[in-house]
Every structure is written in structure tokens, then in C-alpha cells.
C-alpha positions in Angstrom: 10.4 -25.7 0.4 8.6 -23.9 3.3 4.8 -23.7 3.4 2.8 -21.5 3.3 0.0 -20.2 5.5 -2.7 -18.8 3.7 -4.8 -15.9 6.1 -8.2 -14.5 5.1 -8.0 -11.1 5.9 -10.2 -7.5 6.0 -8.4 -4.7 6.4 -11.1 -2.3 6.9 -12.8 -4.8 9.9 -10.8 -2.8 13.0 -10.7 -6.3 13.9 -8.3 -7.8 11.1 -5.1 -6.8 13.2 -5.7 -8.3 16.6 -6.8 -11.7 14.2 -3.7 -11.4 12.4 -1.3 -11.2 15.5 -3.2 -14.2 17.3 -2.4 -16.0 14.0 1.0 -15.4 14.1 1.6 -15.9 17.5 -0.4 -19.6 17.1 2.5 -20.3 14.5 5.0 -19.8 16.8 7.8 -22.1 15.1 8.0 -19.5 12.3 10.6 -16.8 15.0 8.6 -13.6 14.0 8.0 -11.3 10.3 11.3 -10.2 8.9 9.1 -8.7 6.4 5.5 -7.1 6.4 3.9 -5.9 3.0 0.6 -3.7 3.7 -1.1 -3.9 0.0 -4.7 -4.0 0.6 -6.6 -0.9 -1.0 -9.6 -0.1 -2.5 -10.9 2.7 -4.4 -13.9 4.6 -5.7 -14.2 8.1 -7.7 -16.8 11.1 -7.5 -16.9 14.7 -8.1 -16.2 16.7 -4.6 -19.4 17.6 -4.1 -20.9 14.4 -3.9 -18.6 12.9 -1.2 -21.0 11.8 1.7 -19.6 10.8 5.2 -19.7 6.6 4.2 -17.9 7.3 0.8 -15.3 8.9 3.0 -15.6 6.6 6.1 -15.4 3.5 3.7 -11.9 4.7 1.8 -10.5 5.8 5.2 -11.2 2.6 6.8 -9.7 0.2 4.2 -7.0 2.5 3.2 -5.9 4.5 6.3 -7.5 2.4 9.5 -6.4 -0.8 8.3 -2.8 -0.7 7.5 -2.5 1.3 10.6 -4.0 -1.3 13.3 -2.3 -3.8 11.5 0.9 -2.4 11.8 0.2 -1.5 15.3 -1.1 -5.3 16.1 1.8 -6.7 14.5 4.8 -4.5 15.7 5.4 -6.4 18.3 5.6 -9.4 15.8 8.3 -8.1 13.9 11.8 -9.2 14.0 14.6 -6.7 14.8 15.9 -5.8 11.4 12.3 -6.2 9.9 11.4 -4.2 6.9 8.1 -2.9 6.1 6.2 -1.5 2.7 3.5 0.2 2.7 1.5 0.8 -0.9 0.5 4.1 -1.6 -0.7 5.2 -5.0 0.6 8.1 -7.8 -2.7 9.4 -7.4 -1.1 11.2 -4.1 0.3 13.5 -6.3 -1.8 13.6 -9.6 -4.6 15.9 -8.6 -7.6 14.2 -9.9 -10.9 15.9 -10.0 -13.1 12.9 -9.3 -10.6 10.8 -6.6 -9.3 13.4 -4.1 -10.3 11.4 -1.2 -8.3 8.1 -2.7 -5.5 10.8 -3.3 -5.8 11.7 0.5 -5.6 8.0 1.7 -3.0 7.0 -0.2 -1.1 10.4 1.3 -1.5 9.2 4.8 0.0 6.2 4.1 2.9 8.1 3.2 3.0 10.1 6.1 2.3 6.9 8.0 5.3 5.4 6.7 7.4 8.0 7.7 6.8 8.1 11.4 6.7 4.0 11.8 10.4 4.7 10.3 11.3 6.7 13.0 9.2 4.5 16.2 10.8 1.6 14.5 14.6 2.2 14.1 15.8 1.5 17.2 15.1 -2.0 16.5 16.8 -1.1 13.4 13.4 -1.8 11.3 12.7 -0.4 8.2 9.6 1.4 6.7 9.8 2.7 3.3 6.3 3.3 0.9 5.8 2.2 -2.7 4.4 3.9 -4.9 2.6 2.0 -7.8 1.0 4.0 -11.1 -0.7 2.3 -13.9 -0.5 -1.0 -13.3 -2.5 -3.8 -15.1 -4.3 -5.3 -12.5 -8.2 -6.2 -11.8 -8.3 -2.5 -9.3 -10.0 -0.4 -11.6 -12.6 -3.0 -12.1 -15.2 -1.0 -10.6 -15.2 1.1 -12.8 -17.4 1.0 -16.0 -15.8 -0.2 -19.1 -15.9 2.7 -20.9 -14.9 5.6 -18.0 -12.3 2.3 -17.1 -11.1 2.9 -21.0 -10.6 6.8 -21.0 -9.0 6.9 -17.7 -6.4 3.8 -18.6 -6.0 6.0 -22.7 -5.6 9.6 -20.0 -2.9 7.8 -17.6 -1.2 6.4 -20.4 -0.9 9.0 -22.8 1.2 11.0 -19.8 3.5 8.2 -18.9 6.9 9.0 -20.4 7.7 4.8 -21.1 4.1 5.1 -22.8 2.6 1.8 -21.4 0.9 0.4 -18.2 3.2 -1.5 -15.7 2.8 -5.0 -14.5 2.3 -6.6 -11.1 5.6 -8.5 -11.0 7.3 -5.1 -11.5 6.0 -3.6 -8.3 6.2 -6.7 -6.8 9.8 -6.5 -7.5 10.2 -3.2 -6.2 8.6 -4.2 -2.7 10.4 -7.3 -2.5 13.8 -5.1 -3.0 12.7 -3.1 -0.5 12.2 -6.0 2.1 15.6 -7.8 1.3 18.8 -6.6 2.7 19.9 -5.3 -0.4 17.7 -2.5 1.0 19.6 -2.2 4.8 19.9 1.8 4.1 16.7 2.7 3.0 14.1 3.5 5.6 11.6 6.1 5.2 11.4 6.6 1.6 9.5 6.6 -1.3 9.8 4.1 -4.1 7.4 5.3 -7.4 7.0 2.6 -10.3 4.9 5.0 -12.4 7.1 4.5 -15.7 7.8 8.3 -15.1 4.4 9.2 -14.5 5.2 11.7 -11.7 8.7 12.3 -12.3 9.9 12.7 -9.1 
């Protein structure tokens, strides 16, 4: 079984992309990257009249600047024919009253993925977006328990399949996009949301 190289990384740190690229260069025997899944994310909610510059900048730094700079630094390490997946969110399409900034960050990633798909197409590199819905992870743990329960109940009540998804179900779609079975898929958005957005 091949060795796993685990690197600590803070997507909100502008230097993180350079550090990742340097680490990959140091592992030159790997022969470059065949797949890259930029999945880090951060969420917070507030009413529109409570949005501050700090609130906005913190979420934009982690959710947009982070993956953009990491992809920019790692592009030269992608092998021709590689695949890139960026994680967006159904929040982009839901129109939540308290999650407008989060939705904006995730919508930006859809635009980034489409642009990078064009930019890297001449190398046969595919770039797609994963759009997870209500996935059972610790992602919403920042919310007070009662608020989280109300939120999850509200979301699940609108999911045609009537349940939250699992991390494994979301990862399976990401792995499909990363593998050769998706060799003619690029600049696309794949929702893993139980039909929540009916896209």
C-alpha cells in the first residue's frame, strides 16, 4: 500500500498554497498530482444588518481566497489529464436569509471552477464543482444546539429523499469526478443533496 503524506494546512492563510507547493516539490518522487480536491470550508450566519467587514473577510479568506491561491500555486504540479474538484454548497441556491455571505463564497467557487476549467483545458485537466446539501458531518457544530436542530429539521423537511446525506455519499461523487470514468466531464456542477435544489 502506498504511503500517505499528511500535511497540516490552513486554507485561510495566504501562504498555505506556497507551503503546499513546496511540500509537493520536496516529494518529487510522487510524479505530480493526478487529482486535487479543494474541500476546506468555513461557515457562519447572521442577519444582513449584522454583517461586518471582519465577518465578510473571514469567510471570504477561507472559502474563496484559500482555494483560489492554492489552485494557483498547485497548478504547475498537476499532471496533464489530472482532475480538480472544488466543494461549493447548495447554500448558493437556497436564498437563506442568514447565510447570504456564506452562499456568496460558495457561489464564487462555481465561477472559479468554470474559469479554471477553461484555463486548464489545453492540458486535459478537468475542473468540476461538488455541490453538497445537508451532509451529516460536524460542519454545523458552530451553531447552538437548538438552532442547529431547527436548521437541520427545516432542511430535511425540504429534501425529497427525506434525510441528510453522509460524508461517504458526498465523497463517492467527488471520487467519481476525480477518476477516469468522468473523463468527459468538466466545468460541471454535481449536486449531492437528495434533490434539495432539484437541479
